[in-house]
Backbone bond lengths (Angstrom), bond angles and torsions (degrees), N, CA, C in turn:
res aa  C-N    CA-C-N  psi(-1)  N-CA   C-N-CA  omega(-1)  CA-C   N-CA-C  phi
1 M - - - 1.443 - - 1.514 108.47 -
2 R 1.275 114.14 141.68 1.453 120.82 178.42 1.521 107.92 -124.15
3 V 1.335 115.79 136.91 1.461 120.09 178.85 1.517 110.44 -131.74
4 V 1.310 113.96 149.60 1.451 122.46 165.84 1.516 104.37 -114.21
5 V 1.333 115.93 117.85 1.463 122.05 -178.58 1.519 107.31 -105.77
6 Q 1.324 115.92 123.23 1.455 120.30 -179.93 1.528 109.36 -120.91
7 R 1.332 115.40 126.92 1.457 120.40 174.23 1.525 106.48 -76.36
8 V 1.333 115.93 125.27 1.456 119.93 -173.82 1.528 112.38 -126.50
9 A 1.322 114.32 151.18 1.461 121.03 169.41 1.525 108.60 -81.77
10 E 1.347 115.61 -30.61 1.462 122.77 176.33 1.516 108.61 -167.57
11 A 1.328 115.71 158.26 1.464 121.40 176.95 1.521 109.04 -155.60
12 S 1.332 115.65 154.25 1.466 120.14 177.29 1.519 109.94 -150.74
13 V 1.333 114.77 158.92 1.464 122.65 175.38 1.519 107.81 -122.70
14 E 1.321 114.80 130.29 1.459 121.66 178.98 1.523 108.67 -119.55
15 I 1.330 116.09 134.59 1.457 122.61 175.76 1.520 107.05 -130.38
16 N 1.324 116.56 127.53 1.468 122.18 -179.20 1.526 111.68 51.78
17 E 1.329 115.46 46.86 1.462 123.44 176.90 1.527 114.15 64.15
18 E 1.338 116.63 21.01 1.466 121.56 177.05 1.523 109.29 -127.02
19 I 1.335 116.25 129.29 1.461 120.19 177.18 1.526 107.90 -73.44
20 V 1.343 115.61 120.13 1.467 120.72 -177.63 1.517 112.51 -99.46
21 S 1.341 117.34 -20.64 1.460 120.12 175.08 1.516 109.24 -161.31
22 S 1.331 114.53 155.97 1.460 119.51 178.01 1.521 109.13 -157.64
23 I 1.339 115.00 156.22 1.458 121.47 175.87 1.523 108.78 -137.77
24 G 1.326 114.68 162.28 1.457 121.54 170.23 1.512 108.48 -94.95
25 R 1.312 116.67 -139.98 1.463 122.77 -176.99 1.530 110.94 -59.10
26 G 1.322 115.79 131.15 1.455 119.85 179.96 1.505 112.10 161.76
27 L 1.339 115.29 -138.33 1.461 122.03 -174.91 1.521 111.59 -127.85
28 L 1.318 115.46 134.42 1.460 122.14 168.23 1.516 105.98 -102.58
29 I 1.334 116.36 124.40 1.457 122.22 -179.38 1.521 108.88 -114.69
30 L 1.332 115.95 117.87 1.455 121.62 171.91 1.522 105.58 -93.87
31 L 1.326 117.42 122.49 1.458 122.99 -171.08 1.524 111.64 -117.00
32 G 1.333 115.58 122.01 1.453 121.43 174.84 1.513 109.78 -112.84
33 I 1.317 116.96 130.28 1.464 121.99 -178.01 1.524 108.59 -110.58
34 E 1.329 114.28 130.71 1.455 122.41 -175.48 1.528 109.85 -107.72
35 E 1.337 116.08 151.78 1.461 119.45 172.63 1.520 108.10 -54.14
36 G 1.311 118.10 135.79 1.457 121.52 -179.28 1.518 113.72 96.10
37 D 1.324 118.29 -13.47 1.462 120.29 175.91 1.522 109.31 -70.15
38 D 1.338 115.72 152.65 1.463 120.08 177.82 1.529 109.94 -145.41
39 E 1.332 115.41 -171.84 1.461 121.08 -175.74 1.529 112.53 -61.83
40 S 1.335 117.66 -31.08 1.467 119.44 179.63 1.531 110.84 -65.45
41 D 1.328 117.32 -34.02 1.459 120.90 175.97 1.524 110.19 -64.56
42 A 1.327 115.89 -44.05 1.464 121.08 179.69 1.521 111.40 -63.20
43 E 1.313 117.14 -43.89 1.466 121.49 -179.77 1.520 111.35 -63.65
44 W 1.331 116.57 -45.16 1.465 119.91 -179.24 1.527 110.81 -60.88
45 L 1.337 116.38 -49.06 1.462 119.94 -179.14 1.526 111.57 -63.74
46 A 1.325 117.23 -44.67 1.474 120.34 -179.45 1.525 110.46 -58.77
47 S 1.324 117.39 -44.90 1.474 121.00 179.44 1.520 111.55 -62.73
48 K 1.325 116.80 -47.18 1.464 120.42 -179.71 1.527 111.30 -61.36
49 I 1.323 116.92 -44.05 1.456 121.19 -174.34 1.527 111.57 -65.70
50 V 1.326 118.10 -48.73 1.474 119.14 -175.73 1.523 112.52 -70.67
51 Q 1.331 117.68 -20.42 1.464 121.04 179.65 1.534 113.13 -99.10
52 M 1.329 116.97 -7.45 1.452 121.06 -176.44 1.530 110.83 -64.85
53 R 1.316 115.78 125.92 1.462 120.80 -175.82 1.526 109.53 -90.15
54 I 1.329 115.35 88.03 1.463 120.72 -178.01 1.525 112.71 -125.43
55 F 1.327 116.56 11.91 1.464 121.07 175.06 1.524 108.34 -109.17
56 N 1.310 115.41 144.10 1.453 120.61 -175.36 1.522 113.01 -71.14
57 D 1.350 114.50 143.56 1.454 121.01 171.12 1.535 107.96 -90.76
58 D 1.315 117.63 -171.96 1.456 121.31 -177.79 1.526 113.26 -64.42
59 A 1.316 116.49 -21.98 1.462 121.06 178.85 1.533 112.08 -90.69
60 G 1.330 117.21 1.50 1.456 120.80 179.78 1.516 114.63 83.66
61 K 1.316 117.39 9.32 1.468 122.17 178.61 1.524 109.31 -93.02
62 M 1.329 116.35 144.80 1.466 119.82 176.60 1.524 108.19 -74.19
63 N 1.320 116.18 93.87 1.458 122.97 -175.32 1.521 113.39 -131.65
64 R 1.321 118.36 -1.27 1.460 121.22 -176.11 1.523 110.81 -117.45
65 S 1.327 114.01 145.30 1.472 120.48 177.07 1.527 109.08 -93.62
66 V 1.317 115.14 173.16 1.469 120.07 176.24 1.530 110.24 -63.03
67 I 1.337 116.82 -30.26 1.462 120.41 175.92 1.525 110.07 -67.37
68 D 1.338 116.21 -44.86 1.463 121.18 -178.32 1.523 113.10 -59.14
69 I 1.339 116.94 -34.89 1.464 119.95 -177.45 1.533 112.07 -94.90
70 D 1.344 116.43 5.04 1.460 121.73 -176.32 1.528 110.81 55.06
71 G 1.348 115.07 41.88 1.456 121.24 -177.91 1.519 112.93 -82.33
72 E 1.314 114.17 176.57 1.456 121.90 -179.38 1.523 109.89 -110.91
73 I 1.319 115.70 162.03 1.463 121.40 177.93 1.522 109.58 -133.49
74 M 1.325 114.66 140.04 1.464 122.28 172.78 1.522 107.42 -123.65
75 V 1.336 117.23 134.34 1.460 123.04 178.04 1.523 108.51 -116.96
76 V 1.327 115.59 127.46 1.465 122.02 179.32 1.525 107.98 -125.79
77 S 1.329 116.68 127.34 1.468 120.40 178.47 1.527 109.47 -71.10
78 Q 1.333 115.87 140.73 1.459 119.80 -179.57 1.527 109.72 -151.44
79 F 1.330 115.83 90.00 1.463 120.73 -177.52 1.521 111.52 -63.76
80 T 1.330 118.29 -21.56 1.462 120.53 -177.40 1.525 112.64 -68.20
81 L 1.329 118.15 -9.61 1.468 120.27 175.63 1.525 111.64 -66.00
82 H 1.329 116.83 -16.17 1.466 120.56 178.41 1.527 111.82 -105.55
83 A 1.318 116.17 27.82 1.460 120.42 177.91 1.528 110.50 -68.74
84 S 1.310 115.27 139.08 1.458 120.58 172.76 1.527 106.83 -107.91
85 T 1.318 115.54 127.72 1.464 120.36 -179.94 1.535 110.81 -114.55
86 K 1.321 115.27 21.91 1.463 121.67 -175.13 1.531 112.46 -62.05
87 K 1.338 116.35 -43.62 1.459 120.51 -176.45 1.520 110.05 -116.06
88 G 1.300 116.39 136.42 1.455 121.86 173.37 1.519 113.48 65.78
89 N 1.324 114.77 -162.90 1.462 121.40 -176.44 1.520 113.58 -111.87
90 R 1.316 116.13 -4.29 1.459 119.54 178.42 1.533 108.13 -104.57
91 P 1.344 117.67 118.87 1.465 119.69 -179.08 1.522 112.21 -60.93
92 S 1.320 115.23 146.24 1.458 122.03 174.44 1.523 108.08 -104.29
93 F 1.312 116.08 138.68 1.464 120.95 -179.66 1.523 111.40 -114.70
94 I 1.322 116.69 25.23 1.456 122.47 -174.97 1.531 112.18 -61.62
95 R 1.352 118.07 -27.06 1.468 120.98 -178.78 1.527 112.66 -80.06
96 A 1.315 117.02 -17.56 1.469 120.09 179.77 1.528 109.51 -68.26
97 A 1.334 115.53 138.90 1.473 120.34 -179.84 1.524 110.77 -66.29
98 K 1.304 115.76 145.35 1.469 121.81 175.25 1.527 109.00 -69.11
99 P 1.333 117.63 152.64 1.467 120.64 -176.84 1.525 114.87 -52.55
100 E 1.326 118.33 -37.30 1.470 119.81 -178.12 1.536 111.93 -63.88
101 R 1.316 117.20 -24.27 1.470 121.92 175.25 1.535 111.02 -96.61
102 A 1.328 115.83 -39.44 1.459 120.75 -174.26 1.533 113.31 -70.82
103 I 1.316 118.12 -40.03 1.471 120.07 -176.23 1.527 111.65 -61.23
104 P 1.342 119.85 -49.97 1.462 118.35 178.21 1.529 113.26 -60.84
105 L 1.326 118.16 -35.85 1.472 120.63 178.52 1.527 111.46 -71.34
106 Y 1.316 116.65 -37.48 1.468 121.38 175.22 1.535 109.18 -59.99
107 E 1.324 116.71 -48.08 1.465 120.99 179.55 1.527 111.08 -64.59
108 Y 1.323 117.50 -38.33 1.464 121.65 177.69 1.528 109.94 -63.22
109 F 1.326 117.02 -44.05 1.464 121.33 178.76 1.527 110.53 -60.34
110 V 1.321 117.14 -47.43 1.472 121.23 179.92 1.524 110.17 -58.62
111 T 1.325 117.02 -46.55 1.469 121.32 179.68 1.524 111.00 -62.80
112 S 1.312 117.29 -40.22 1.460 121.76 178.77 1.526 110.85 -62.90
113 V 1.326 116.94 -44.03 1.468 120.71 177.74 1.526 109.87 -63.08
114 E 1.324 117.21 -43.35 1.474 120.75 179.58 1.528 111.48 -59.17
115 K 1.311 117.13 -42.92 1.471 120.82 179.33 1.525 111.12 -63.25
116 K 1.321 116.57 -43.45 1.460 121.08 -177.58 1.529 111.72 -72.94
117 L 1.315 116.87 -30.57 1.463 122.90 -179.23 1.530 111.46 -86.36
118 S 1.332 116.05 -21.14 1.474 123.12 -176.63 1.524 112.62 62.65
119 K 1.324 115.44 35.45 1.469 120.90 173.69 1.520 109.06 -163.46
120 S 1.316 115.77 165.27 1.464 121.50 179.63 1.518 111.26 -65.24
121 V 1.314 114.50 150.84 1.454 122.75 178.26 1.524 107.94 -114.08
122 A 1.325 116.73 134.51 1.464 121.30 175.93 1.528 108.35 -76.76
123 T 1.315 116.69 150.28 1.465 120.24 179.98 1.520 110.66 -139.86
124 G 1.322 113.82 164.46 1.445 121.13 166.32 1.520 106.92 -87.78
125 T 1.314 116.88 -161.87 1.458 121.97 175.93 1.516 108.02 -116.38
126 F 1.328 115.98 119.15 1.460 120.86 -175.91 1.522 110.02 -54.87
127 G 1.326 116.43 128.46 1.455 122.31 175.53 1.519 115.53 81.59
128 A 1.319 118.03 -6.33 1.464 120.76 -179.12 1.519 110.47 -81.71
129 Y 1.325 115.30 156.95 1.458 121.04 171.58 1.518 105.97 -82.93
130 M 1.330 117.15 116.16 1.457 121.76 -171.75 1.520 111.48 -122.08
131 Q 1.308 114.92 152.07 1.452 122.56 168.17 1.525 105.66 -106.50
132 V 1.316 117.07 114.94 1.457 121.55 -179.41 1.525 107.51 -105.60
133 R 1.313 114.93 122.28 1.461 120.33 178.70 1.523 108.67 -114.39
134 L 1.333 115.38 140.89 1.451 118.59 178.68 1.511 110.27 -152.27
135 V 1.312 113.86 154.83 1.451 121.54 168.61 1.520 104.85 -112.41
136 N 1.335 115.44 102.42 1.456 121.45 -177.79 1.518 107.82 -72.20
137 D 1.321 115.99 124.60 1.457 123.13 -174.75 1.511 109.76 -94.93
138 G 1.318 116.99 108.69 1.451 121.24 176.40 1.522 112.97 134.06
139 P 1.298 120.67 -68.92 1.462 127.36 -4.31 1.528 112.17 -75.42
140 V 1.322 114.38 146.14 1.459 121.91 174.00 1.523 106.47 -124.78
141 T 1.327 116.27 115.58 1.459 122.67 179.80 1.523 108.32 -136.11
142 I 1.333 116.16 126.15 1.463 121.32 -176.85 1.521 109.00 -128.17
143 V 1.342 115.92 133.38 1.462 122.26 178.22 1.532 107.37 -106.06
144 M 1.335 115.90 131.07 1.464 120.51 178.72 1.523 108.95 -133.55
145 D 1.326 115.56 149.85 1.452 121.58 177.88 1.523 107.83 -136.40
146 S 1.324 116.54 126.94 1.468 120.16 -177.73 1.523 112.42 -67.58
147 K 1.313 117.98 -13.59 1.464 120.86 177.01 1.523 111.38 -87.66
148 N 1.322 117.36 -8.74 1.462 122.91 179.90 1.529 106.97 -133.16
149 R 1.306 115.91 74.63 1.466 121.98 -172.88 1.522 111.64 -79.01
150 E 1.306 115.00 88.24 1.470 121.41 -179.06 1.512 110.22 -91.00
């Protein structure tokens, strides 16, 4: 699994000119699921993300997690995170998991984050054409991959 984690002042998802979800201060997570990913990948990423200290403390140092600030989280599926640009000019998405595998893992990841955060998580709609709006706070943007656990 690959994620782009963005610290946000606010974020929303719009589908067909209707806002379907929104959050205030917290994290927007763009989630890409690859063939071969499983529940252990989801658990590892969910744990790392909710405990990651990327919010400022009173001294202005990044010392607080999304849990510490009572922040919100939004998860949006994004298969394009597994694009391969090795050959030619048109990206290949062959490594991205097929929906029959990706949807259950996406839902598992969301549930895992909710349990660790102890509150509901906002989401987009898997497979839908979405307009994602955000105010990136900082900006702070972190890319993580469960296959490269640094």
